[in-house]
Every structure is written in C-alpha cells, then in structure tokens.
C-alpha positions as CSV (number, residue, x, y, z in Angstrom):
1,M,16.6,-76.6,-61.2
2,K,17.9,-74.6,-64.1
3,F,16.2,-72.0,-66.2
4,S,16.9,-68.9,-68.3
5,V,14.8,-65.8,-68.5
6,D,15.0,-62.1,-69.7
7,R,16.7,-59.8,-67.1
8,D,13.9,-57.2,-67.1
9,V,11.1,-59.7,-66.8
10,L,12.8,-61.5,-63.9
11,T,13.6,-58.2,-62.1
12,D,10.1,-57.0,-62.4
13,A,8.7,-60.3,-61.1
14,V,11.1,-60.7,-58.2
15,T,10.7,-57.0,-57.1
16,W,6.9,-57.4,-57.1
17,T,6.9,-60.7,-55.2
18,A,9.4,-59.5,-52.6
19,R,7.8,-56.1,-52.1
20,S,6.0,-56.9,-48.8
21,L,8.6,-59.2,-47.2
22,P,9.4,-58.3,-43.6
23,N,12.8,-56.9,-42.8
24,R,13.0,-58.8,-39.5
25,P,10.7,-61.8,-39.8
26,A,9.8,-63.9,-36.8
27,V,10.8,-67.0,-38.8
28,P,13.8,-66.6,-41.1
29,V,12.3,-68.5,-44.0
30,L,9.5,-65.8,-44.3
31,A,12.2,-63.5,-45.8
32,G,12.5,-65.9,-48.7
33,V,11.0,-66.0,-52.2
34,R,10.2,-69.4,-53.5
35,L,11.3,-70.2,-57.1
36,T,9.5,-73.0,-58.8
37,A,10.4,-74.0,-62.4
38,A,8.1,-76.5,-64.2
39,E,6.5,-77.0,-67.6
40,G,7.9,-73.8,-69.2
41,T,6.7,-71.6,-66.3
42,L,8.7,-69.9,-63.6
43,T,6.6,-69.2,-60.5
44,L,7.8,-66.9,-57.7
45,S,5.9,-66.7,-54.4
46,S,6.2,-65.1,-51.0
47,F,4.1,-65.2,-47.8
48,D,4.4,-63.6,-44.4
49,Y,1.2,-65.1,-42.9
50,E,-0.7,-61.9,-43.7
51,V,0.0,-61.1,-47.4
52,S,0.9,-63.6,-50.1
53,A,2.1,-63.0,-53.6
54,K,2.6,-65.2,-56.6
55,C,3.9,-64.3,-60.0
56,E,4.0,-66.6,-63.0
57,L,6.1,-65.9,-66.1
58,P,7.4,-67.9,-69.1
59,A,11.0,-69.1,-69.0
60,Q,13.3,-71.6,-70.7
61,I,13.2,-74.4,-68.3
62,E,16.1,-76.9,-68.7
63,Q,15.5,-78.7,-65.4
64,D,12.4,-78.6,-63.2
65,G,12.8,-77.9,-59.5
66,E,12.4,-75.3,-56.8
67,A,14.5,-73.3,-54.3
68,L,14.0,-70.8,-51.5
69,V,16.3,-67.7,-51.4
70,L,16.4,-64.3,-49.6
71,G,13.8,-62.3,-51.6
72,K,15.1,-58.7,-51.1
73,L,18.7,-59.8,-51.8
74,L,17.6,-61.5,-55.0
75,A,15.7,-58.4,-56.0
76,D,18.7,-56.1,-55.3
77,I,20.9,-58.4,-57.4
78,C,18.5,-58.5,-60.3
79,K,18.2,-54.7,-60.4
80,S,22.0,-54.4,-60.7
81,L,22.5,-57.0,-63.5
82,P,23.6,-56.0,-67.0
83,N,21.0,-56.1,-69.8
84,R,21.6,-59.8,-70.7
85,P,19.6,-63.0,-70.3
86,V,19.8,-64.5,-66.8
87,T,20.5,-68.1,-66.1
88,L,19.8,-69.6,-62.7
89,E,20.8,-73.0,-61.5
90,S,20.4,-74.6,-58.1
91,D,21.4,-77.6,-56.0
92,E,20.5,-78.5,-52.4
93,Q,22.8,-75.9,-50.8
94,K,23.0,-72.9,-53.2
95,V,21.7,-71.1,-56.2
96,E,24.0,-69.8,-58.9
97,L,22.9,-66.8,-60.9
98,T,24.7,-65.9,-64.1
99,C,24.1,-62.8,-66.3
100,G,26.8,-62.0,-68.8
101,A,30.1,-61.7,-66.9
102,S,28.3,-61.4,-63.5
103,R,28.0,-64.4,-61.3
104,F,26.3,-64.7,-57.8
105,N,26.1,-67.6,-55.4
106,L,23.2,-67.5,-52.9
107,L,22.6,-69.9,-50.1
108,T,19.2,-71.6,-50.1
109,M,16.8,-71.9,-47.1
110,P,14.9,-75.1,-46.2
111,L,11.8,-75.5,-48.3
112,E,10.2,-77.9,-45.8
113,D,10.0,-75.0,-43.3
114,Y,8.2,-72.7,-45.7
115,P,4.4,-72.3,-45.2
116,A,1.9,-73.1,-47.9
117,L,0.3,-70.2,-49.6
118,P,-3.4,-69.7,-48.8
119,Q,-5.9,-70.7,-51.5
120,M,-7.4,-68.0,-53.5
121,P,-11.0,-67.5,-52.3
122,A,-14.1,-67.6,-54.6
123,L,-14.2,-65.0,-57.4
124,A,-16.5,-62.1,-56.4
125,G,-16.2,-60.0,-59.6
126,T,-14.0,-58.2,-62.1
127,I,-13.1,-54.5,-62.7
128,E,-11.2,-52.6,-65.3
129,P,-7.6,-52.0,-64.1
130,A,-7.5,-48.3,-64.9
131,V,-10.8,-47.7,-63.0
132,F,-9.5,-49.7,-60.1
133,E,-6.2,-47.9,-60.0
134,E,-7.8,-44.5,-60.1
135,A,-10.3,-45.3,-57.4
136,V,-7.8,-46.8,-55.0
137,A,-5.5,-43.8,-55.4
138,Q,-8.3,-41.4,-54.7
139,V,-9.4,-43.2,-51.5
140,T,-6.2,-44.4,-49.9
141,I,-5.0,-40.9,-49.3
142,A,-7.5,-40.6,-46.5
143,A,-6.6,-43.8,-44.8
144,S,-4.7,-43.5,-41.4
145,R,-1.0,-44.3,-41.1
146,D,-1.4,-44.8,-37.4
147,D,-1.0,-48.5,-36.7
148,T,-2.4,-48.0,-33.2
149,L,-5.8,-47.6,-34.9
150,P,-5.8,-50.6,-37.2
151,L,-9.4,-50.1,-38.3
152,L,-8.6,-46.7,-39.8
153,T,-5.6,-48.0,-41.7
154,G,-8.0,-50.0,-43.9
155,V,-10.2,-49.2,-46.9
156,L,-13.8,-50.4,-46.6
157,M,-15.0,-52.2,-49.7
158,D,-18.8,-52.2,-50.0
159,I,-20.3,-54.5,-52.6
160,D,-23.9,-53.9,-53.6
161,G,-24.6,-55.8,-56.8
162,E,-23.0,-53.9,-59.7
163,K,-21.9,-51.0,-57.4
164,L,-18.5,-51.2,-55.7
165,T,-17.8,-48.5,-53.1
166,L,-14.4,-47.7,-51.6
167,M,-14.2,-45.6,-48.4
168,A,-11.4,-44.5,-46.0
169,T,-11.0,-42.0,-43.2
170,D,-8.3,-40.9,-40.7
171,R,-10.8,-38.9,-38.6
172,Y,-9.8,-35.6,-40.3
173,R,-11.0,-36.4,-43.8
174,L,-13.1,-39.0,-45.5
175,A,-12.8,-40.2,-49.1
176,L,-15.5,-42.1,-50.9
177,R,-15.5,-43.5,-54.5
178,E,-18.3,-45.3,-56.2
179,M,-17.9,-47.3,-59.4
180,T,-19.5,-50.0,-61.4
181,W,-18.0,-53.5,-61.8
182,V,-19.0,-57.0,-63.0
183,P,-20.0,-59.1,-60.0
184,T,-20.1,-62.9,-60.1
185,D,-23.5,-62.7,-58.3
186,P,-25.5,-59.6,-59.3
187,E,-27.4,-59.8,-56.0
188,A,-24.3,-59.9,-53.8
189,Q,-24.1,-57.6,-50.8
190,T,-21.1,-57.7,-48.5
191,T,-18.3,-55.5,-47.0
192,A,-14.6,-56.1,-46.5
193,L,-11.9,-54.1,-44.8
194,V,-8.7,-54.2,-46.7
195,R,-5.3,-52.8,-45.6
196,A,-4.8,-49.5,-47.5
197,R,-1.1,-50.3,-48.2
198,T,-1.9,-53.6,-49.7
199,L,-4.7,-52.3,-51.8
200,S,-2.6,-49.4,-53.1
201,D,0.2,-51.7,-54.0
202,V,-2.1,-54.1,-55.8
203,A,-3.8,-51.3,-57.8
204,K,-0.4,-49.9,-59.0
205,S,1.0,-53.3,-60.0
206,M,-1.9,-54.9,-61.8
207,T,-2.1,-52.6,-64.8
208,S,-1.3,-55.2,-67.5
209,G,-4.5,-54.6,-69.4
210,A,-6.3,-57.7,-68.1
211,D,-9.3,-57.1,-65.8
212,V,-8.5,-57.3,-62.1
213,Q,-10.3,-60.3,-60.6
214,L,-11.4,-59.7,-57.0
215,S,-11.9,-62.8,-54.8
216,L,-13.3,-62.6,-51.4
217,D,-14.0,-64.8,-48.3
218,T,-15.5,-63.0,-45.4
219,T,-16.5,-66.0,-43.3
220,G,-14.6,-67.4,-40.3
221,E,-11.3,-66.3,-38.8
222,G,-9.4,-66.8,-42.1
223,S,-11.2,-64.0,-43.9
224,I,-9.1,-63.0,-46.9
225,V,-9.3,-60.9,-50.1
226,G,-7.5,-61.9,-53.3
227,F,-6.6,-60.1,-56.5
228,E,-5.4,-61.6,-59.8
229,A,-4.4,-60.0,-63.1
230,G,-1.7,-60.6,-65.8
231,G,-0.1,-63.6,-64.1
232,R,0.1,-62.0,-60.7
233,H,-1.9,-63.3,-57.7
234,T,-2.0,-61.8,-54.2
235,T,-4.0,-62.4,-51.1
236,S,-4.3,-60.5,-47.8
237,Q,-6.0,-61.1,-44.5
238,L,-8.8,-58.7,-43.9
239,V,-8.7,-56.2,-41.1
240,E,-11.0,-57.4,-38.3
241,G,-13.5,-55.2,-36.6
242,D,-16.6,-53.0,-37.3
243,Y,-15.7,-50.0,-39.4
244,P,-17.3,-46.8,-38.0
245,K,-20.4,-45.7,-39.8
246,V,-18.9,-42.6,-41.3
247,R,-20.9,-42.4,-44.5
248,R,-23.6,-40.5,-42.6
249,L,-21.2,-37.6,-42.2
250,F,-21.9,-36.6,-45.8
251,P,-24.6,-33.9,-45.5
252,E,-27.9,-34.5,-47.3
253,A,-28.1,-30.9,-48.5
254,C,-25.6,-28.0,-48.8
255,P,-27.1,-24.5,-49.1
256,T,-23.8,-22.9,-50.1
257,H,-21.3,-24.0,-52.7
258,A,-18.4,-22.6,-54.7
259,V,-16.7,-23.7,-57.8
260,V,-13.0,-23.1,-58.6
261,E,-10.6,-24.3,-61.4
262,T,-8.8,-27.3,-59.8
263,A,-5.3,-26.8,-61.3
264,T,-5.3,-23.1,-60.5
265,L,-6.3,-23.7,-56.9
266,I,-3.7,-26.4,-56.4
267,E,-0.9,-24.1,-57.5
268,A,-2.2,-21.2,-55.4
269,T,-2.5,-23.4,-52.3
270,K,1.0,-24.7,-52.8
271,R,2.4,-21.2,-53.0
272,V,0.5,-19.8,-50.0
273,A,1.2,-22.9,-47.9
274,L,4.9,-22.2,-48.1
275,V,4.7,-19.8,-45.2
276,A,2.3,-22.0,-43.1
277,E,4.2,-23.5,-40.2
278,R,3.6,-27.0,-39.1
279,N,-0.1,-27.7,-38.4
280,A,-0.9,-24.1,-39.4
281,P,-4.0,-23.8,-41.7
282,V,-4.6,-22.1,-45.0
283,R,-7.5,-19.7,-44.7
284,L,-10.1,-19.6,-47.5
285,T,-12.5,-16.7,-47.9
286,F,-15.2,-17.3,-50.5
287,T,-17.0,-14.3,-52.0
288,D,-18.9,-13.8,-55.2
289,G,-16.4,-14.1,-58.0
290,E,-13.3,-14.7,-55.8
291,L,-11.6,-17.0,-53.5
292,A,-8.9,-15.5,-51.3
293,L,-6.2,-17.7,-49.8
294,E,-4.1,-16.6,-46.8
295,A,-1.5,-18.2,-44.6
296,G,0.8,-17.0,-41.8
297,Q,0.1,-14.5,-39.1
298,G,1.6,-12.1,-36.6
299,E,5.4,-11.5,-37.0
300,N,5.8,-14.7,-39.1
301,A,6.0,-14.8,-42.8
302,Q,2.6,-14.3,-44.5
303,A,1.2,-14.9,-48.0
304,S,-2.0,-14.3,-49.8
305,E,-3.4,-14.9,-53.3
306,A,-6.8,-14.6,-54.9
307,V,-8.3,-16.9,-57.6
308,Q,-11.5,-16.7,-59.6
309,A,-14.4,-18.5,-58.2
310,T,-18.2,-18.7,-58.4
311,L,-20.3,-18.7,-55.2
312,V,-23.9,-19.7,-54.7
313,G,-25.1,-18.7,-51.2
314,E,-23.6,-16.5,-48.5
315,D,-20.0,-15.5,-48.2
316,I,-18.0,-18.1,-46.2
317,V,-14.7,-18.1,-44.4
318,T,-13.0,-21.4,-43.4
319,A,-9.6,-22.9,-43.0
320,Y,-7.9,-26.3,-43.7
321,N,-4.8,-28.3,-43.2
322,P,-2.8,-27.6,-46.4
323,P,-1.6,-31.2,-47.1
324,Y,-5.1,-32.5,-46.5
325,L,-6.6,-29.9,-48.8
326,L,-4.0,-30.6,-51.5
327,D,-4.6,-34.4,-51.2
328,G,-8.3,-33.9,-51.9
329,L,-7.7,-31.5,-54.8
330,S,-5.1,-33.7,-56.4
331,A,-7.4,-36.7,-56.2
332,L,-10.0,-35.0,-58.4
333,T,-9.8,-35.8,-62.1
334,A,-12.2,-33.0,-63.1
335,P,-11.1,-29.6,-64.3
336,Y,-13.2,-27.8,-61.6
337,V,-13.7,-28.5,-57.9
338,R,-16.9,-27.8,-56.1
339,F,-16.8,-27.0,-52.4
340,S,-20.2,-27.7,-50.7
341,F,-20.9,-26.2,-47.3
342,T,-23.5,-26.4,-44.6
343,H,-21.6,-24.1,-42.2
344,P,-18.0,-22.6,-42.0
345,T,-17.2,-24.8,-38.9
346,K,-18.7,-28.0,-40.5
347,P,-16.9,-30.3,-42.9
348,A,-16.9,-29.3,-46.6
349,V,-17.5,-31.8,-49.4
350,L,-15.2,-31.6,-52.4
351,T,-16.5,-33.0,-55.7
352,G,-15.6,-32.5,-59.4
353,Q,-17.2,-30.7,-62.2
354,E,-16.4,-30.8,-66.0
355,T,-17.4,-27.2,-66.5
356,L,-17.8,-24.1,-64.3
357,D,-21.6,-24.2,-64.4
358,G,-22.0,-27.9,-65.0
359,E,-23.4,-30.7,-62.8
360,E,-21.2,-32.0,-60.0
361,D,-19.8,-35.6,-60.3
362,T,-20.5,-37.3,-57.0
363,S,-18.8,-40.6,-57.9
364,F,-15.8,-39.3,-55.8
365,R,-16.4,-37.3,-52.7
366,Y,-13.8,-35.9,-50.3
367,L,-15.1,-34.7,-46.9
368,L,-12.6,-32.4,-45.2
369,M,-12.8,-31.2,-41.6
370,P,-12.0,-27.4,-41.1
371,I,-9.6,-25.9,-38.6
372,R,-11.1,-23.3,-36.3
373,V,-9.4,-19.9,-36.7
374,A,-10.3,-16.4,-35.6
375,V,-12.5,-14.7,-38.1
C-alpha cells in the first residue's frame, strides 16, 4: 500500500476515527485504525464492539492495500507533522510515514484478527446538521455521567412521523428538545436509547453541510443506530432497557411564571455563585419587576445581586444548584428565559422567549429540581 494525502485532511480523519478507541482494549487489535487504500479513496475505520467509525477521503493512491496500526499513536503523529503532504507506505511488518523531513516507522497489527465493522442499518430519515448539533447540545447536558446507571447515560430518541424528540435526565434535571426532520417512513413510530457521549461526538463532528442521515435497527439483540454525513459513518449499540417515563414530569399548567433576560441572568448567576460552596444553592426570589439572587450564609462569604424581571402570579422563593441552573440557561438560544412554576418546592420549567412579553418557545424545555432551603 502506498498513498499521498494532505496533512490537515489526514489529521482530521485519523483523529475522528480514533476518537473512541479504548486505552486498554481487551483485545490489542481493537486499539488499531484500519487503513484501506483503493480506487482513489483512503478509508479509515475503527471498532471496539460498541462504537464503529469509518471515514472516507480522496487520496493519491499509488498502490492499493491495507494496514492496521495503533490509532491514537497515528493521530498524535499526524497532529505533530509539518504542513507538508504526507506519504504513507506499508509492507507486511511496518508502515512508513513521511512528511517533509519527518519520518516515522510504525509496526502493523494482524489484519486477520480485526473484527468486521457492523453493517449500517436501514435509513430512518435525515436532519439538517445545524439543527441536529444544537438539539443534541441542549439535551446531552442533562444526561447522567454515572456509569452505574447506564439507562440515564443515554439520550432517548423518540420518532413520531416528522417529529423527532430528544430527551435526557440525570434525576435532578430533565432536558427535552422537539424538532422536525425528514423521515423515510412518514408513519414511523419508534424509540431508541443512544449513549449521550456518542451522540454528542457525532453531532459535533458531522457539520460538513450535508444532511445527517440517521439509520436505525431496534430489533433483536444487535440493536444499533447509525449516522452518516460528509464521508463519515459511525454506528453505536443502543443502550438496553426501558427508559423511565419522565415526560409526565412536565406540568400541564403553571399558574406562576417569570421572564428574565437570559444573558443578564447568566452573568449574575456566575458572579453570585462564586461564594457558593460545593453543593450549596443559589437562592432566587421573584417579585414583580425584580429577581434577587443570593448565595452564601452564616459566617461564610455571601453575595447578592438583583436583575430586572417580570412576574405573573404570586411572589416565589426557590433555590437551585448553580451549575445545573447555568447549564439550562446556556442551552437556551432565545434572548429571554421564562421560569414556569407550580410551587416553590416543585420543579420549574425553563423555556425561551424572543421578547419580554412574547410567546414562549416550547421546542426546548429544561425542567430543574429545586433545592430546599429555609425561607
């Protein structure tokens, strides 16, 4: 095998393909990236029996062939290369990489021991990459990082015809985003639980301009989801189990709501939270025309700040975990945030508004559990 390719193009492809490789794989070959050169196309692939990745890019192929090398090492080498074309040549024992005056020799691993990548399942539909990236970023903030609760580390994808809903929770907050997409079957109705880390990585990396193709197989033990865009293909095993029915936590009606400028509240919360010790809440007091923020108590450092707000309903005092509150505020793309309440000790629902007295946008909803504090 022998080919030449642009340094930046190769670095981007290798880094993306090797992104999910295990540091200590159960089988050594699973730490490898497979390079296949044929018919003017260089294909890089990786697979750890859970997540697979394949990237195709044009290259000057002088000799067809394939080789298996340590993926993360190759990625580190590519990042360090000078800005010159890269030539890679291999035989049965090693791969020689040349870039300007730099030269590297890498040992190859046995191709016969490398597992075959799973087949991409049937196409379920397509979605605009910008919409997909924004939606995933809004929802994955609420997914749990605790691997002892695997169900909550996933994002529930709910397909109902032309409506695609993403939802995630870690028991302390719940994020839900609804959007339209182009399904292959307009009558399709199904759900799939996708690992939040995988979904986030896919959304960030498939922004080439081409629509993201979502493929899905929810039947049998080999249930997988697949994504394709711009020459990149990835599959992931779905998380098994029944996701808790958390959508019903959103209240049907909220008698009290307040509206605050999003950016102003984010900055105020960051300042006040500086004195909040670990797990200490920020207290919010909503009155007509004002929102007062307070943190710290007793002999410890204390902070307070007031921002302008509108309130419909009775005054309300509540408190939240500062990082969780900031996550929800930062996920909003609207200039104003609307807090909807049923009771100070019940979860609040955060939504966006374009204007101070406009209609709320419920396409993204962030439900946040309060922290009990002495009033």
